[in-house]
C-alpha positions as CSV (number, residue, x, y, z in Angstrom):
1,D,15.9,-2.6,15.4
2,Q,12.3,-1.6,14.6
3,H,10.1,-2.1,11.5
4,P,8.2,0.9,10.2
5,V,4.8,1.5,11.9
6,A,1.9,3.0,9.9
7,R,0.6,6.3,11.2
8,S,-2.0,6.9,8.5
9,E,-3.4,4.6,5.8
10,T,-5.5,6.0,2.9
11,R,-8.1,3.6,1.6
12,P,-8.0,2.8,-2.1
13,Q,-10.6,4.1,-4.4
14,Y,-12.6,1.0,-5.7
15,P,-12.5,1.2,-9.5
16,F,-16.0,2.0,-10.6
17,E,-16.2,-0.6,-13.4
18,M,-14.9,-3.4,-11.1
19,R,-17.5,-2.5,-8.4
20,R,-20.3,-2.4,-11.0
21,A,-19.3,-5.8,-12.4
22,G,-19.2,-7.2,-8.9
23,I,-15.5,-8.1,-9.0
24,A,-13.4,-8.2,-5.9
25,G,-9.6,-8.6,-5.8
26,E,-6.3,-8.1,-4.2
27,V,-3.0,-6.3,-5.1
28,V,0.3,-6.8,-3.4
29,V,2.2,-3.5,-3.3
30,A,5.9,-3.2,-2.7
31,F,7.5,0.0,-1.6
32,I,10.2,1.7,0.4
33,V,9.5,3.6,3.6
34,D,12.2,6.3,3.7
35,N,13.9,7.6,6.8
36,N,11.2,10.4,7.0
37,G,8.4,7.8,7.1
38,D,7.2,8.6,3.5
39,V,6.4,6.0,0.9
40,Q,8.7,5.9,-2.1
41,Q,8.7,3.8,-5.3
42,A,5.4,2.0,-4.7
43,Y,4.5,-0.6,-7.4
44,A,2.3,-3.6,-7.8
45,I,4.2,-6.9,-7.7
46,R,1.1,-9.1,-8.3
47,S,-2.7,-8.7,-8.5
48,S,-5.8,-10.8,-9.1
49,Q,-7.0,-8.1,-11.6
50,R,-4.8,-5.5,-13.3
51,E,-7.6,-3.0,-13.0
52,F,-7.0,-2.7,-9.3
53,E,-3.3,-2.0,-9.5
54,A,-3.3,1.8,-10.0
55,A,-5.8,2.4,-7.2
56,A,-3.8,0.3,-4.8
57,V,-0.5,1.9,-5.6
58,Q,-2.0,5.4,-5.5
59,A,-3.5,4.7,-2.0
60,V,-0.3,3.2,-0.5
61,S,1.8,6.1,-1.9
62,K,-0.1,8.5,0.4
63,W,0.5,6.4,3.6
64,K,2.7,7.8,6.4
65,F,4.9,5.8,8.7
66,K,7.1,6.1,11.7
67,A,10.4,5.2,10.1
68,G,12.1,1.9,10.7
69,R,15.2,2.0,12.8
70,R,18.5,0.1,12.8
71,G,21.3,0.7,15.2
72,G,19.4,3.7,16.7
73,R,19.0,5.5,13.4
74,D,16.0,5.9,11.0
75,V,16.6,3.9,7.9
76,N,14.9,3.1,4.6
77,T,12.9,-0.1,4.7
78,H,11.5,-2.3,1.9
79,M,8.0,-3.4,2.6
80,Q,5.1,-5.3,0.9
81,V,1.4,-5.1,1.8
82,P,-1.7,-6.8,0.4
83,I,-4.5,-4.4,-0.5
84,V,-7.9,-6.1,-0.6
85,F,-10.8,-4.8,-2.7
86,S,-14.0,-6.3,-1.2
87,L,-17.5,-5.5,-2.3
88,N,-19.0,-5.8,1.2
89,E,-17.2,-2.7,2.5
90,D,-18.6,0.8,2.3
């Protein structure tokens, strides 16, 4: 059995108002990696600031994976990832 492996990860767009205000944060996004390696049903399960949720979910929705496998077959896999919004990144 294998967990999905990320092939490409789109960085989230930092919300302008949050950057201008100097606010950093984190969103935990839950989603399903389907048997084609695409992200389905992404949603925020918790966040430090609600203003970051849409950007985090939008970014994760564009990610691509090598599908998870069980018993030699590609399968849908539930996952969660933290998306960190940090002011000291470009």
